[in-house]
N, C-alpha and C positions, 0 to 999 in steps of 0.2 A: 850542350846547355850549359851555361854558367850559373850556379846559385848565387843570388844576390841578396845583400842585407835588406830586408824590408824596411828597416827604419823604423821600427815601432818601437815606444817608450812608453811612459805612463804619464808623461806630461799632458796628455790629452783627457786623461782620466782625472779631473780635481778630486782632491781628499774630500771624502762624506764623514761628517762629523756623527757621533750617536744620535744628536737630537735629531738632525735631519734624516739620519736612518729610520729612527723609530717614527717619525711623522710619516713616513713614506709607507711603512709597514702598517701604520694603524688605517692610513688611507686604503690599500689594499685589502685589509681584513673587511673592510666595509662597516656600515652602521650597526651599533650596538653588539660589536665585536671587540674588545679592548687587547691590548699587547699582552697583557699579563697572562691570557689564555695559551700564549706561546711560551712562557717560561716554566721550564722543568722543575718540579719537586720531586728531588731526587729520594729514593728509597731511607736516606738518612737525614732526610728533613731539610737539608740546604737547598736554594733555590739556584738555579741555573739559566741565564738568558740564552738565546740561539745565537748570538753573536758578541764577540769580544775582539775590538780592534787590537791589532798590534802596536798602535801609538798610545794606546791608552793605557793609564796607569792601571796595573792590575797585580795580584799578589803572585811572587813568583819565589819557587824553593830552590835551594842548591839541592841537585839530586846525584848524589856519588854513585859512579859506576864502578864496576871490577876492573882494575887496569889490567890491559891486556886479556880479559876473560872473553868466553864465546857467547853468544847470545841463542837462546832458544835451542839447545841440543836435543834433539829427538832421543826419548828413552822409552824402550819397550819393557812393559811388567810382564813378569813369568812367575808362576808359583814352582816353588823349587820342593815337590813333595817325592818326585822319584829324580834323583840328579841326571841319569842319563837322559831321559825325556827333556827336562828343563834344559840340559845342555844342547840337546837338537834344535829344541824351538829357540834358543840365545842365538845359535850360530844361523839359523834359518832368518832370525830378526835382523842380524848384522847385514846378510846379503840381501835383504829387501831394503837397506838403508837407515836402518837403525842406528844412532851414535854413540848410545849408550845403553846399558842394560839395569834393570832392577829386579833382583831375587827377591820375592817373599817367601822367607823362610818359616819353618813349620816347626821348630824347637830345638833344643840342645843337640839332638843327633845331628841334625841339618847344619849345625855350626863347625862341626868337628872336621879334622884335617883331610880325613879319608873322604868325606863326603864333598867337601869344597873342591878338591883336585878333581874329583869326578864332575863336577859340577861346572866349573871353568876350564875344563881340556879344550885346547885349540882356541882360546881366546886370549888375542893379544893384549895383555893386562897393562903393557906401557901406553897403550894408544885407546883402549875402550875403556871408558869410568864406567865401574859397576858399581852399583848401588843395594843396600840389602834393607830390607824391612819385615815387617810381620813380628815372629816370636823369635825374640834373639837372644843367645848366650854372648854378651858383647866382648868380654876377653877371649874367650876361645875362639869366636870368630876371627877377631882381629889377629890374635896369633896364628891360625891358620894361615889367614891371608898373607900376612908379613914373611910368613915362610916360603911364600910362592915365587918363582922367577917372574921379575919384570913388575911385581908390584908397588916396588919403592916410590915409582913415579906416577902411581895411578891416583886420579883425580875426582873418584866417586865418593862413597860414604856410606854412614849408617842414615837411615831415615826413621828408624825408631829410637825414642829417647832412652838414655842410659838409666837403670835402676835407680831410685830417689834413695838418699841417706847413706849411700856407699863410696865416702871419700876416696876409699883405695882405688876403686874400679875408675871413679873420675879422674884421679891423678894419672892411671895408666893410659886411660883414653886422650888425655891430652899431652900425654909425654911424647916429644919428638923421638925418644929412643924407641920406645914401644911401638909406636905407629908412624908412618911417613906422614910428614909435615902436610902434602897435598890432599890426604884422604880425610874427609871430614868426619869426624864421630860424635859431635854433641848435635841432637835433632830437636826440631821443635815443629810440629804439626798442627796448622789451625785448620786444616780441612774437615774435622769433626765439627767445629763450629759453623762451615757453611753448611754442611750437609743437613745440618739442623734448622737452617733458616736464617744466620745473621747476615747482615747487611756488609758490604765492603769496609765502611769505616770501623763497624764493631769488630771485623776481620782483622784488620790493623789492630786496633787496641788490645783486642784479646793476644795477637802476637807479641807486641810489646811486653804485655803483661807477663804473658809466659816466659818471655826472655827475662824480664827483670827478675822474677823466681829464680829462674836458672842461674843467672849470673850471681845473686846472692848465695846461692848454695853452692856454687864452684868457689867463690872468693872464700867462703867460710871452710871449704875444705882445702885452704892453702895453695889454690891453682894461681900461678900470676896472671894477672888481669892482660896482659899482653899477647899470652897464648889463647885467649879464649875465643874472640870473634872469628879468626881465621880458622877454626873447627867447628863452626856451627853452619848448619844448613837449617833455613826456614822452608817449611812445605805450606803452599798456597792452593786455593782452587782456583780457577778462571771461569765465570760464569759468562751468558751470553749478551750483558749489557756491555757492549763494544766499548765505549768511551770511559766508563767507569771502571771496567776490567784494566783498561790501559793505565788510568791513573793509580789505581790500587798499588802495584808494587812500587810506582815511583813514588806515593806518599810514604810507604815504610821505608825505602831507601833514604828519603829527605830526613826521616824521624830517626833512625837508627844513631847518627852520630850523637845526637842530643842525649840518647840514652846512656850509649857508652861515656858519653863526657861526664855524666852524672855519677858514674861508678869509677871514673877516673881511668877508663881503659882506652887505650891508644886503636884508634879505628882504622889503621894503615891498610888492614886487610878485612873486608865486610862478609857478612856471613853470606852464604852462596844461598839464592831464591831457586827452589824447584818449585815448579807449578805442575796442577793436574787439571784436566778438563772436568768441568762440573758434572755431576751423576743427578743432581736433583732435577734437572731439565729434560733428561733423557725418555724418550718414548720406546716403550716396551711393543707396542703393537703396530706402529709405523715406523720400524728402525731406519729406513732409509731418509728420514726427514733429519736423523742425528747428524748426518754426515754434514749438514748444512750448519747445524749447531756447532759441531766440533771445529769446523772451518773458522767461523766467526771467533771463536775462543782461541784457536791456534794464532789468528791473526791478532788478537789481543795480547796474547803473552809475547808474542815475538816485538810487537811495537812496546810493550809494557817493559822488556828487559830482562825477562827471568833468564835465569842460566841454564835450567834443564826443563824439559818438557815431557810429561807424560800423556800421551793421548789416550782416552780410553777406546776399546773397541766399540763401535757404533752400534752394533747388535749384542743383546744377551740372551736373545730367545733363539727359536728353532729356525729363524728365516735365513740366516746365513750360517756356515760354519764359523767356528772361533777363530781357525787360522786365517780363513779370509777376511772376516771382520777386522781384525788386528792388523792385516796388510793395506785393506784400503784406509784405516784410519791413519796409518802411519804415511800413507802414501798424500795425505792433505799435507803434512810437514814438507814432504818433499816437493811437492807444487809449489807451494807459497814461499819456500826458501830457495830453490834451484831455478824454479821457471820467474816466480813474481819477483825473486830478489828481496823478500823480506828477511831481516835478520841479519843483513851486511854491514847496519850501521848500529852503534850503541846509541840508546835512547832517542830513536827517531822522533818521538813527539815533542822533544824539548825545543820551545819556540813557537810552538803552536798557542795562541794567546788562551783556547777553549780549555785546551788539555792542561796547560799551567794553571788556568782559574780552577779547574775542576781538581788538580792534584792538590793545590793549597786549601781548598775548603775540605777536600777530604781529610787531608792532614790534619787541619785545625781541629773537625769533629772528632776525630780518631784520638786524637791528644787529650781533647777534653774528657773524653770516655777512660781513657788509659789515667789520667788521673784521679778519676774519681774510683777506678778500682785498685788503685794503689793507696788510695786514702781509707777503703775497707780492708785492706791488709794483703794485698796482692790478689792474684788470679785465683789461688788455690781457696783462701779465706772468702773472697766475694763469690763465691760460688751462686749463692741466691739471686745476686745482682746480674750476675752474667746469665743466669737461666731466664731471669725476668726480660732483659734484653731480646736474647733470641726468641724467647717465646713472642713477644710483642712483635718482632720483626717478621717471623713465621707466618704469624695470624695475617699480618697486612699483604703479605706476598701470595698466600694461598687465596684469600679474599681477591685478588686482583686477577688470579687465575680462573676464581670460581663464578665472578660477575664477566669475565671474558675481556676484561680493560687490557690484560697481558695476554697476547694472542701466542698458543703455542700450537703450530701447525700440527696437523694430525692428531692433536689430541682434544683440544678445546675449540677448534676449528678446523674444517676442510679435513675429516678423516677419512680415511681410504678402509675399503672393506677388509675384512680378515683375509689372510692368504690362506690356501688349502692346508699347507704344513702348519700354520698355526692353529687351525681348526683340528688338527689332529693331535697337537700337543696340548689342548687346551689347559689339562689340569696343572700341568707344568709352568705355564705363563700366569695362571691363576695362584699358585704358590709363590711364584717370584713376585707378583704384583701386591700379593698380601704382606711380603716380607719386605717391602719397599722402604727407603728411609723416610725420617719423620718430617724432612723437609722437601720431599718430594712434591713438586707442582703437577706432576704427571698422573700420581698412582690413582687419585680418586676418581678421575675420569676414566681410567683404562680398567678398574674394577668394575664400574657400572657397565662397560660395554662387553668385559668378560662374563658377568651375570646374564646379560642378555642373551650371548652368543651361547652359553651353557643350556639356558631354558630352551631355546630354540631345537638344540641338539636332542634334550632331554623329552620334550613335549611335540616337536616338530612344528612349532608355531612361534613366529617372532612376533610381537607387539608391533602395529603398524598404524600409520599416520595418515589420512587425508587432507589435502590442502583445498580448502573452498575459497576461491576468490570472488571477489565483487566489488565494483565500483572501478575508479579510476586505474588502468592496468599498470600504469609506469611505477605506481606505488603499491600496488598489490602484488606484483611480481616481486618486488624487492622484500615485501613481508613474506612471502613464499619461499624465496630464496634463505633468509633468515630462519624460518621455521624447519626448513629442511636441514639444515646445518644445524640447529641446535637439537634436533631428534636424532641426527646420525651419530652426533657425540656420545650418544648414549645406545647405539647398536639398534636403535628402533627402524624398521623398513618404512619407506614411504610407499603407500598402496597407489597413488594417484595425486594428481592435482588438477583442477579445470576452475574456468571462468564461468560460473554458475549463477542463474537468476535466482530470485527469492520466490521459490514457489515448491509446492510438494513433490513435483516430477523430478526437482534436483537432488532430492535424498536419495534416490533409487541410485545415481550415478555416484555419489557419494559412499555408499554403504555397500556399493557392488564388489569391493574387493575385503570386505569384512573387516574393515579397520578397526583398531581400539579407541583411536581419537581422530575427531575432525577438528581440525584448526581452522578458525575462521578469519580470512585475511581481507579485512573491508577498508575501503578507502572512499569512504562519503563523509560530507561536513557532519552530520550526525550519524553516526555507525550503530547507535544503540537499538534505533527501530529496527534495522534490517537483521542485526546480531539476534535480537530477541525473538524475531519470527522465525529463522533458521533454527535457533536453540529447540523452540517449542516444535518444529516439526521435524527434528531429528529424534526429539525423545519420545515422539507418538510413533516415528517409523522403527524406533530400536529402543528398548529400555535399557540395553547394556552399553550403549555408545557416549563416549566422554567428549563434549563440546568444550573446546579451549578456543582463545582469541590471542591473535600477536597484536602485541601492541600494550602501551600503558593503559590500565583502567580508566575509559572516558567516564565523564559527567554522566551520572545516571546508570552506574556499573552495576548498581543493587538490582535492578530490573533483569540484567542478563543473569545475575546467579539465581534468581528467583524463578527463572525461566529454563533452567538446570544447567547454565555454562561453569565448569568447573574451576578454572583459573586463567591467569594471563602470563604470557612469555613475552620478554620485551629485553632490550639492553640493558643491561645492569641487573637483572634479576641474577639469583644464586642458581646457575645453571645445574650443577649437578645436586644440589638439594631438590629441585625440580624434577630433574630424572629419577632421583630415586622415589620421590613420591609416585611417579607414573610408574615405575617397575611395581613398587608396593600395591598399586591400584589393580595391574594387570597381572599378578600373581609370581611375578619374577622374583625368587630368593636369591 
């Protein structure tokens, strides 16, 4: 059979203007629903429409990429407390497919020549970039590394910033005679801002401000401007908002030349961008959902054009061994690069009208924030302003998770039961959850679930919920599904659910499993009368039962409160606050 050209072109599809497209969308949305409901108000406050045409005028920025550079090389992070053990882990990581290594050093001893020789034994330093973070003695470490065979062409670097105020150390770190030109020795880390809740534009702005402070210090130390940019590495976190996280490194790359130009620094060689997957959205109790989060973040990092990428192990708890968790997380990168082919092209998002517009708006927002910080004296001097911006962003993000407008699968929606090995290590999980980072979007929910689980082990009783449905079943079943998911996020048990009539005999069914709560899911034109009757009957049958109602308070809800109804649960309510209230009511400490 001979393949034939189908002769398809685009002439049969007439061009559609934005006006025509929006009119069609408005018609499809239906009466009472406007186009504005489709416009995304990003965390940084600027709006994004759902579609931008390639032929329409839209802001485009020049996004410089590293000439001849690599995209998204996978880097395994290894703690270097014991050099032999860390070396074994490093060699295993390379066998499993890691393209680079990061060693977290633990102090001056780990930076000495004897330690580093044992640490890097058997690693081809000509081909494997090695990075160092943690507590570093910068000069001692670089001197030890420079003396090692094959290190002169290493393309790794130091990820911990050099000590401030010591011009002698800075000059040696930037000297091509003391340290190979390909090895990056100046580091700026924006991940702590992300961990505490900063928005993407703020992360870019803080990175620019930190870089500006560093450049001023380097120039004052007498370091030539042309030797600065090529020695720098900027570390950033990659969150789960896919398109924003593609645009974030592009916005930073677009703005860097303006910053260097302001200082008279040639930017022929750009700072290297090192990415870490986000820790603030990871689930401790449902770790396998983290594999999906890490996958979207890895895809964002590859499309965004980071040079290096460290993918966090998907499980920090007892569900999976550390080695297995690290291996599976690394496999995400291997699948996306070697099977899906991501990372073969530098800046694949270039030309996408949506991404280009997002990049430009993100850059504009970040630049305005950067200028405000500079006007306040730079990043260090503007600490109160920076803290205020982070606090505001963190509060907004945590609220989105608390009211469940932002879904975190396995955390604030669709939680799985705790595994037997998790129940055996409940104290360790509780300690880990208690020490979660300030900007964690998952920790509050998971601390609630852990308290419920600990209470169940301690007392032999898990507070439970019965769901009483009455009225239109197509509505009450939706309400029941919402109720079950709501309470399971707090670790509460569901003792049962049933369609019941409004009569005293139904109370026996509802109370048979000795629940702590009965949630009324009533779908009637006027639900108050039925709900009032049910509440009174329940209270007569059991003085300890706590009636609740699914849905927003209806007109006349005061009658329900008088009849013994405790509260209402509905979309938009502060879920963890309500769950904590119900824990307190049932004695869960």
